[in-house]
C-alpha positions as CSV (number, residue, x, y, z in Angstrom):
1,M,-40.4,-123.9,20.0
2,I,-41.1,-126.0,16.8
3,Y,-41.8,-129.7,17.3
4,N,-41.3,-132.4,14.7
5,V,-44.2,-134.7,15.5
6,L,-42.6,-137.8,13.8
7,G,-39.1,-137.5,15.1
8,N,-36.4,-137.2,12.5
9,D,-38.2,-138.3,9.4
10,G,-38.3,-134.9,7.9
11,L,-42.0,-134.2,8.6
12,G,-43.0,-130.7,7.4
13,T,-40.6,-130.6,4.5
14,P,-42.7,-130.8,1.3
15,A,-41.5,-133.3,-1.3
16,D,-41.6,-130.6,-4.0
17,G,-39.4,-128.3,-1.8
18,G,-42.3,-125.9,-1.1
19,K,-42.9,-123.9,2.1
20,T,-43.1,-125.7,5.4
21,M,-46.5,-125.2,7.1
22,K,-46.0,-124.4,10.7
23,V,-49.1,-125.2,12.7
24,A,-50.4,-124.0,16.1
25,T,-53.0,-126.2,17.8
26,Y,-55.5,-124.9,20.3
27,V,-57.4,-127.1,22.7
28,R,-59.8,-126.1,25.5
29,V,-62.3,-127.6,27.9
30,S,-64.7,-125.4,29.9
31,T,-64.8,-127.5,33.1
32,I,-62.3,-129.3,35.3
33,F,-64.1,-132.6,35.7
34,E,-61.7,-135.5,35.6
35,E,-63.1,-136.8,32.3
36,Q,-62.3,-133.5,30.7
37,D,-58.6,-134.1,31.3
38,S,-58.8,-137.0,28.9
39,S,-60.7,-134.8,26.6
40,I,-57.7,-132.5,26.4
41,I,-55.5,-135.5,25.6
42,N,-57.9,-136.7,23.0
43,Q,-58.1,-133.3,21.3
44,E,-54.3,-133.1,21.2
45,E,-53.9,-136.6,19.8
46,G,-56.5,-136.0,17.1
47,L,-54.8,-132.7,16.0
48,I,-51.4,-134.4,15.9
49,D,-52.8,-137.1,13.6
50,Y,-54.2,-134.5,11.3
51,I,-50.9,-132.7,11.2
52,H,-49.2,-136.0,10.4
53,T,-51.6,-136.7,7.6
54,N,-51.0,-133.3,5.9
55,N,-47.2,-133.4,6.4
56,W,-47.3,-130.2,8.4
57,L,-45.0,-129.1,11.2
58,L,-46.3,-128.6,14.8
59,F,-45.2,-125.1,16.1
60,D,-46.8,-125.3,19.6
61,T,-49.9,-126.5,21.4
62,Y,-52.0,-123.9,23.3
63,S,-54.0,-125.6,25.9
64,E,-56.3,-124.4,28.8
65,R,-59.0,-125.7,31.1
66,K,-62.0,-123.9,32.7
67,T,-61.4,-120.4,31.5
68,S,-63.8,-117.6,30.5
69,F,-63.5,-116.2,27.0
70,S,-62.5,-112.8,28.2
71,K,-59.5,-114.1,30.2
72,R,-58.1,-117.1,28.3
73,K,-54.4,-116.7,28.7
74,E,-53.3,-119.3,26.3
75,F,-55.8,-118.0,23.7
76,M,-54.4,-114.5,24.1
77,R,-50.9,-115.9,23.6
78,L,-52.1,-117.8,20.5
79,I,-53.6,-114.6,19.0
80,K,-50.4,-112.6,19.9
81,D,-48.2,-115.1,18.2
82,A,-50.6,-115.2,15.2
83,M,-50.4,-111.5,14.8
84,G,-46.6,-111.8,15.0
85,K,-46.7,-114.4,12.1
86,K,-44.9,-117.0,14.1
87,F,-46.9,-119.8,12.4
88,D,-49.0,-120.3,9.3
89,V,-52.0,-122.3,10.5
90,I,-54.3,-122.5,13.5
91,L,-55.8,-126.0,13.9
92,V,-58.6,-126.8,16.3
93,K,-60.8,-129.9,16.7
94,S,-64.0,-127.8,16.4
95,L,-65.1,-124.2,15.9
96,S,-66.7,-124.4,19.3
97,R,-63.3,-124.7,21.0
98,L,-62.4,-121.2,19.8
99,G,-65.7,-119.6,20.8
100,R,-69.4,-120.4,21.2
101,S,-71.1,-117.1,20.5
102,I,-71.7,-115.4,17.1
103,G,-69.8,-112.4,18.1
104,E,-66.7,-114.4,19.1
105,L,-66.4,-116.4,16.0
106,N,-67.3,-113.7,13.5
107,T,-64.7,-111.4,15.0
108,I,-61.7,-113.6,15.5
109,V,-61.7,-115.7,12.3
110,P,-61.9,-112.8,9.8
111,E,-59.1,-111.0,11.7
112,L,-56.9,-114.1,11.4
113,V,-57.6,-114.3,7.7
114,K,-56.7,-110.6,7.2
115,K,-53.3,-111.3,8.8
116,G,-52.7,-114.2,6.5
117,I,-53.2,-116.9,9.0
118,R,-55.1,-120.0,7.8
119,F,-57.7,-121.4,10.2
120,V,-58.8,-125.1,10.1
121,A,-61.5,-126.8,12.2
122,I,-61.6,-130.6,11.7
123,T,-65.1,-131.5,12.9
124,E,-66.8,-129.0,10.6
125,S,-64.4,-129.5,7.7
126,F,-63.9,-125.8,8.0
127,D,-60.9,-124.2,6.2
128,T,-60.4,-120.5,5.4
129,T,-58.7,-121.5,2.1
130,Q,-62.1,-122.7,0.9
131,S,-64.3,-120.2,-1.0
132,D,-67.4,-120.9,1.2
133,W,-65.6,-120.4,4.6
134,Q,-67.6,-117.2,5.4
135,T,-71.0,-118.9,4.8
136,K,-69.9,-121.9,6.9
137,L,-68.7,-119.6,9.6
138,A,-72.1,-117.8,9.8
139,I,-74.0,-121.1,9.9
140,F,-71.9,-122.8,12.5
141,S,-71.6,-119.8,14.7
142,M,-75.4,-119.5,14.8
143,L,-75.7,-123.2,15.6
144,Y,-73.3,-122.9,18.5
145,Q,-75.0,-119.8,19.8
146,M,-78.3,-121.8,19.8
147,S,-76.6,-124.7,21.6
148,S,-75.2,-122.4,24.2
149,Q,-78.6,-120.9,24.8
150,T,-80.2,-124.3,25.0
151,T,-77.6,-125.4,27.6
152,S,-78.1,-122.2,29.6
153,D,-81.9,-122.7,29.6
154,F,-81.4,-126.4,30.6
155,V,-79.2,-125.4,33.6
156,R,-81.5,-122.7,34.7
157,M,-84.5,-125.1,34.4
158,A,-82.7,-127.8,36.4
159,E,-81.8,-125.3,39.2
160,R,-85.4,-124.1,39.3
161,T,-86.7,-127.6,39.6
162,R,-84.3,-128.3,42.4
163,A,-85.3,-125.1,44.2
164,M,-89.0,-126.0,43.8
165,R,-88.2,-129.2,45.7
166,G,-86.9,-127.0,48.5
167,E,-83.2,-127.7,47.8
168,F,-80.7,-125.0,48.4
169,T,-79.0,-124.2,45.1
170,G,-76.6,-121.4,46.2
171,S,-72.8,-121.8,46.4
172,F,-72.7,-121.1,50.1
173,P,-75.3,-121.5,52.8
174,P,-76.3,-118.3,54.7
175,Y,-74.3,-117.6,57.8
176,G,-75.8,-119.7,60.6
177,Y,-76.8,-122.6,58.4
178,E,-75.1,-125.6,56.7
179,K,-76.4,-127.9,54.0
180,A,-77.6,-131.4,54.7
181,D,-79.4,-133.6,52.2
182,K,-79.5,-130.6,49.8
183,K,-81.5,-128.5,52.4
184,L,-80.5,-125.9,54.9
185,V,-80.2,-126.9,58.6
186,P,-78.9,-124.8,61.6
187,A,-75.1,-125.0,61.7
188,T,-73.6,-127.1,64.5
189,N,-71.2,-124.3,65.5
190,D,-72.1,-121.0,67.4
191,T,-73.1,-119.0,64.2
192,P,-76.8,-119.5,64.8
193,E,-76.5,-117.8,68.1
194,I,-74.5,-114.9,66.5
195,V,-77.4,-114.4,64.1
196,R,-79.9,-114.2,66.9
197,R,-77.6,-111.8,68.8
198,I,-77.4,-109.5,65.7
199,F,-81.2,-109.3,65.5
200,S,-81.7,-108.8,69.2
201,T,-78.9,-106.1,69.5
202,Y,-80.2,-104.2,66.5
203,Q,-83.8,-104.2,67.8
204,E,-82.6,-102.8,71.2
205,G,-81.9,-99.6,69.3
206,T,-78.7,-98.7,71.1
207,L,-76.4,-99.9,68.3
208,G,-76.6,-99.4,64.6
209,M,-75.3,-101.9,61.9
210,Q,-71.7,-100.5,61.9
211,A,-71.6,-100.5,65.7
212,I,-72.7,-104.1,65.8
213,A,-70.0,-105.0,63.2
214,N,-67.4,-103.1,65.3
215,Q,-68.4,-105.1,68.4
216,L,-68.0,-108.4,66.5
217,N,-64.7,-107.4,65.2
218,T,-63.5,-106.5,68.7
219,E,-64.5,-109.9,69.9
220,K,-62.8,-111.5,66.9
221,V,-66.0,-113.3,65.9
222,P,-65.3,-115.1,62.5
223,T,-67.0,-113.4,59.5
224,P,-69.3,-115.3,57.2
225,A,-66.5,-115.5,54.6
226,Q,-64.2,-117.1,57.1
227,V,-66.7,-119.5,58.4
228,Q,-67.6,-120.6,54.8
229,G,-63.9,-120.9,53.8
230,R,-64.2,-118.4,51.0
231,K,-61.0,-117.6,49.0
232,N,-59.8,-114.1,49.9
233,G,-62.7,-113.7,52.3
234,S,-62.7,-110.6,54.5
235,E,-61.7,-111.0,58.1
236,Y,-63.7,-108.0,59.2
237,W,-67.4,-107.5,59.7
238,C,-68.8,-104.4,58.1
239,Q,-72.2,-102.7,57.8
240,S,-73.1,-104.5,54.6
241,S,-72.6,-107.9,56.1
242,I,-74.8,-107.0,59.1
243,E,-77.5,-105.6,56.8
244,Y,-77.4,-108.7,54.6
245,I,-78.2,-110.9,57.7
246,L,-80.9,-108.5,59.0
247,T,-82.7,-108.5,55.6
248,N,-82.3,-112.2,54.7
249,P,-85.6,-114.1,54.9
250,A,-83.7,-117.3,55.1
251,Y,-83.6,-116.8,58.9
252,I,-87.3,-117.2,59.2
253,G,-87.3,-120.4,57.2
254,Y,-87.9,-119.0,53.7
255,L,-86.2,-120.3,50.6
256,V,-85.9,-117.6,48.0
257,A,-84.3,-118.7,44.7
258,Q,-84.1,-117.5,41.1
259,K,-83.8,-113.8,42.3
260,E,-81.7,-112.7,39.3
261,Q,-80.3,-113.8,35.9
262,A,-77.9,-112.7,33.2
263,I,-79.2,-109.8,31.1
264,T,-78.2,-111.7,27.9
265,L,-76.5,-115.0,27.2
266,G,-72.9,-114.8,28.1
267,S,-73.3,-111.4,29.8
268,S,-71.7,-110.9,33.3
269,Q,-74.3,-108.2,34.1
270,R,-77.2,-109.4,36.2
271,K,-80.8,-108.2,36.5
272,N,-83.4,-108.9,39.2
273,T,-86.2,-111.2,38.1
274,A,-89.8,-110.2,38.7
275,P,-91.2,-111.3,42.1
276,T,-93.7,-113.6,40.2
277,E,-90.7,-115.4,38.6
278,Q,-88.9,-116.0,41.8
279,I,-89.3,-119.2,43.8
280,V,-90.4,-118.5,47.4
281,I,-91.1,-121.4,49.7
282,P,-92.1,-120.5,53.3
283,D,-91.3,-122.8,56.2
284,N,-88.8,-124.7,54.0
285,H,-86.2,-125.2,56.7
286,P,-85.8,-124.5,60.5
287,A,-85.9,-120.8,61.3
288,L,-83.3,-119.1,63.5
289,I,-85.6,-116.2,64.6
290,S,-89.3,-115.6,64.8
291,K,-91.3,-114.0,62.0
292,E,-92.3,-111.2,64.4
293,Q,-88.7,-110.5,65.2
294,Y,-87.8,-110.4,61.5
295,Q,-90.7,-108.0,60.7
296,M,-89.7,-105.8,63.6
297,A,-86.1,-105.5,62.2
298,Q,-87.4,-104.6,58.7
299,S,-89.6,-101.9,60.1
300,L,-86.8,-100.5,62.2
301,I,-84.4,-100.5,59.1
302,Q,-87.0,-98.6,57.0
303,R,-87.7,-96.1,59.7
304,R,-84.0,-95.4,60.3
305,S,-83.3,-95.0,56.6
306,H,-86.1,-92.5,56.2
307,N,-84.9,-90.5,59.2
308,K,-81.2,-90.7,58.3
309,V,-79.6,-87.3,58.1
310,S,-77.2,-87.0,55.1
311,G,-73.6,-86.1,55.9
312,M,-73.5,-83.7,53.0
313,P,-73.8,-80.8,53.3
314,N,-74.0,-79.7,56.9
315,L,-73.2,-76.3,58.2
316,F,-69.7,-77.2,59.1
317,T,-68.9,-79.9,56.6
318,H,-65.2,-79.9,55.5
319,L,-64.5,-77.1,58.1
320,L,-64.6,-79.1,61.3
321,F,-61.8,-81.5,62.3
322,C,-60.8,-83.6,65.3
323,A,-57.6,-82.0,66.8
324,D,-56.2,-85.4,67.8
325,C,-56.7,-87.8,64.8
326,G,-57.2,-85.1,62.2
327,G,-60.3,-86.7,60.8
328,G,-63.5,-84.9,59.9
329,M,-66.2,-84.4,62.5
330,H,-69.6,-86.0,61.8
331,C,-72.9,-84.1,62.3
332,V,-75.4,-85.8,64.6
333,K,-79.0,-84.5,64.4
334,R,-81.7,-85.9,66.7
335,P,-85.4,-85.3,66.8
336,Y,-84.6,-84.1,70.4
337,G,-81.8,-82.1,71.8
338,K,-79.2,-79.8,70.0
339,T,-77.4,-80.5,66.8
340,H,-73.8,-81.5,67.6
341,Y,-70.6,-82.8,66.0
342,M,-68.3,-85.6,67.0
343,C,-65.1,-87.2,65.7
344,G,-65.9,-89.3,62.7
345,K,-63.6,-92.2,63.6
346,Y,-65.1,-92.3,67.1
347,K,-68.6,-92.4,65.6
348,L,-67.9,-95.1,63.1
349,W,-65.3,-97.3,64.9
350,G,-65.6,-96.5,68.6
351,K,-63.3,-95.5,71.5
352,D,-60.4,-97.7,70.4
353,Y,-59.8,-95.4,67.4
354,C,-60.3,-91.9,69.0
355,K,-62.3,-89.9,71.5
356,R,-65.7,-88.2,71.2
357,H,-64.6,-84.5,70.8
358,S,-68.2,-83.5,71.0
359,I,-69.3,-79.8,70.4
360,H,-72.7,-78.2,69.8
361,E,-73.3,-76.4,66.6
362,A,-74.8,-73.4,68.4
363,N,-71.7,-73.0,70.5
364,L,-69.5,-72.9,67.4
365,L,-71.7,-70.2,65.8
366,D,-71.5,-68.1,68.9
367,L,-67.7,-68.3,69.0
368,I,-67.4,-67.3,65.4
369,Q,-69.9,-64.5,65.6
370,A,-68.2,-63.1,68.7
371,D,-64.8,-63.3,67.0
372,I,-65.9,-61.5,63.9
373,H,-67.8,-58.7,65.7
374,Q,-64.8,-58.1,67.9
375,L,-62.4,-58.0,65.0
376,M,-64.6,-55.7,63.1
377,N,-65.2,-53.3,65.9
378,E,-61.7,-53.2,67.4
379,H,-58.9,-54.3,65.0
380,V,-59.8,-55.0,61.4
381,N,-60.0,-52.5,58.7
382,K,-63.1,-53.0,56.7
383,D,-61.3,-53.0,53.3
384,T,-58.7,-55.4,54.6
385,L,-61.4,-57.8,55.8
386,V,-63.3,-57.6,52.4
387,R,-60.1,-58.4,50.4
388,G,-59.2,-61.2,52.8
389,L,-62.7,-62.8,52.5
390,Q,-62.6,-62.5,48.7
391,K,-59.3,-64.3,48.6
392,G,-60.5,-67.0,50.9
393,S,-63.5,-67.5,48.8
394,Q,-61.3,-68.0,45.7
395,I,-59.2,-70.5,47.6
396,E,-62.3,-72.4,48.7
397,E,-63.4,-72.6,45.1
398,K,-60.1,-74.2,44.1
399,N,-60.3,-76.7,47.0
400,H,-63.8,-77.5,45.9
401,A,-62.6,-78.3,42.4
402,K,-59.8,-80.6,43.8
403,E,-62.3,-82.4,46.0
404,V,-64.6,-83.0,43.0
405,A,-61.7,-84.3,41.0
406,A,-60.8,-86.7,43.9
407,I,-64.3,-88.0,44.2
408,K,-64.5,-88.6,40.4
409,N,-61.1,-90.4,40.6
410,N,-62.5,-92.6,43.4
411,I,-65.6,-93.4,41.3
412,D,-63.4,-94.5,38.4
413,K,-61.4,-96.7,40.8
414,I,-64.6,-98.3,42.2
415,E,-65.8,-99.0,38.6
416,K,-62.5,-100.7,37.8
417,R,-62.8,-102.8,41.0
418,K,-66.2,-103.9,39.8
419,Q,-64.8,-105.0,36.5
420,I,-61.9,-106.8,38.2
421,S,-64.4,-108.7,40.4
422,E,-66.4,-109.6,37.3
423,D,-63.3,-110.9,35.6
424,K,-62.3,-113.0,38.7
425,W,-65.8,-114.5,38.7
426,L,-65.7,-115.3,35.0
427,D,-62.2,-116.8,35.4
428,G,-63.4,-119.0,38.2
429,D,-61.2,-117.4,40.8
430,I,-64.2,-116.5,43.0
431,T,-67.7,-118.0,43.3
432,K,-70.9,-116.5,42.2
433,E,-71.8,-115.7,45.8
434,Q,-68.4,-114.0,46.4
435,Y,-68.9,-112.0,43.2
436,H,-72.3,-110.8,44.2
437,E,-71.2,-109.9,47.7
438,M,-68.3,-107.8,46.2
439,L,-70.7,-106.3,43.7
440,D,-73.2,-105.3,46.4
441,R,-70.4,-103.7,48.6
442,L,-68.9,-101.9,45.6
443,S,-72.3,-100.7,44.4
444,K,-73.0,-99.2,47.8
445,E,-69.6,-97.5,47.8
446,L,-70.3,-96.2,44.3
447,T,-73.7,-94.8,45.4
448,V,-72.2,-93.0,48.4
449,A,-69.5,-91.5,46.2
450,K,-72.0,-90.4,43.5
451,E,-74.3,-88.8,46.2
452,K,-71.3,-87.0,47.6
453,L,-70.4,-85.7,44.2
454,L,-74.0,-84.6,43.6
455,H,-74.1,-82.7,46.9
456,L,-70.8,-81.0,46.2
457,T,-72.0,-80.0,42.8
458,K,-75.2,-78.6,44.1
459,S,-73.5,-76.8,47.0
460,N,-71.3,-75.0,44.4
461,E,-74.2,-73.9,42.3
462,V,-74.7,-70.9,44.5
463,K,-72.9,-68.0,42.9
464,Q,-70.0,-66.4,44.7
465,P,-71.0,-63.1,46.4
466,L,-69.9,-59.9,44.8
467,L,-67.5,-57.5,46.6
468,S,-70.4,-55.3,47.6
469,D,-72.1,-58.3,49.2
470,I,-69.1,-59.2,51.2
471,A,-68.9,-55.7,52.5
472,K,-72.3,-56.1,54.1
473,L,-70.8,-58.6,56.5
474,V,-70.1,-55.7,58.8
475,S,-73.7,-56.0,59.8
476,L,-73.3,-59.7,60.3
477,D,-76.2,-61.1,62.5
478,K,-76.5,-64.7,61.3
479,L,-74.1,-67.2,59.8
480,D,-75.1,-69.5,57.0
481,R,-73.1,-72.1,55.0
482,E,-72.0,-69.6,52.4
483,L,-70.7,-67.0,54.8
484,L,-68.9,-69.7,56.8
485,L,-67.0,-70.8,53.8
486,M,-65.9,-67.3,53.2
487,L,-65.0,-66.6,56.8
488,V,-63.5,-69.8,58.1
489,K,-60.7,-72.0,56.7
490,R,-60.6,-74.7,59.4
491,I,-61.8,-75.5,62.9
492,D,-60.0,-78.0,65.2
493,V,-61.8,-79.3,68.3
494,K,-59.9,-80.8,71.2
495,E,-61.3,-83.4,73.6
496,D,-61.6,-80.9,76.4
497,G,-63.8,-78.7,74.3
498,D,-61.1,-76.1,73.4
499,V,-61.6,-74.8,69.8
500,K,-59.0,-73.4,67.4
501,I,-60.5,-71.4,64.5
502,T,-58.4,-70.6,61.5
503,Y,-59.9,-67.8,59.4
504,N,-59.6,-67.0,55.7
505,F,-58.1,-63.5,56.4
506,K,-55.2,-62.0,58.4
507,V,-55.9,-59.7,61.3
508,T,-54.0,-56.4,60.9
509,L,-53.8,-54.0,63.8
């Protein structure tokens, strides 16, 4: 809509009958403090006065508060309308309203000029109709870049000073604490006892992190996000939230600040600061657990991580399934006892989701070997078996390719979710703490997916056996992963121990 800023006095119609100059104004403040609302009004009034003085016509005002450069909706609408030639001039109070980095200003303004849009900034007397506009743009963009860097350094220095005084500078206190007089104190609710319980349960060794999370979910214990009132906070405990608590030195009274910073000015990517640059203050606030208990937990976490058996690849990976829920069976290897498999849902989530369906690996191998020997000796023609196995091997290769494609697609989705989380943080929809919690969770998911892809790739590096190699199966004495993939299509395990094996070949009598 085109507005006549002086009513019906013909503003915008040049006395000589020339072209009417339609002007778009853009105003922006980067925070939502109350005084900034008046700043918006002041910017608008100053721009209207300038339009009045020049006998221009106001096309529209594009106004926004507290928005990151990458997601300014009104700015995007302004540029879209400019590219559509809906107006002739963009008017701002200052170049800094359009952008504060060298890259922003030196990209946007030249594009507008190429499109035939005039750009005017009142404070700097900047006008792209002037011959020296490019020189001025370079100078002012550099000045504003320096100003942004100075502001960033000042904010960081102020936070560091506060942290050195023992003040908590984070957005949300750790679970189990609250902030009083700028320092951490034990919360007045039951969360400190939940923290102590998590440490004690983990050290008993009977439950892992995910099992502890499941237990808290069953009891409907509020999550850290719920207790802290975070927007869009998860209502479920997960392994990462338990691990965050178990590895947080805040629970022994340590204040650790300045752990990370932006890679470059304006960048959303973060990097860990060197330990010498971090602020670490022991005994800064009341501890919820003893230092001995904390060290014991760290030792246990390290020992368990070193002894963890990877889920990829095991002998029956992607071959063994729960007959009731249809989920994959998880391999359990202990320093003692036999290797066995159990329902993955039961292992991760407990008895409310499925039953154990446990079976020993040695028993499965015995069953398959007995079946094959019997088929070979009694019913199956050798040539028929060879052809069937070869066909099954080809099918397995196709399935492998599909699975690789699915994992790569999942990796792409996780990367996009990381970008969305970053945009939400930059737009102010989530806090820094929420962003880093999301980033930590997504990064772990990404690591798992990439490791799975790596294992799949390595498992496929083994060349498919030749026809002559397959024929040697008549003297089968031992089953390995390669032979299992050729022989077996699927194995379903019932709760009572009954096993259904589907082979990659048909039995012909």
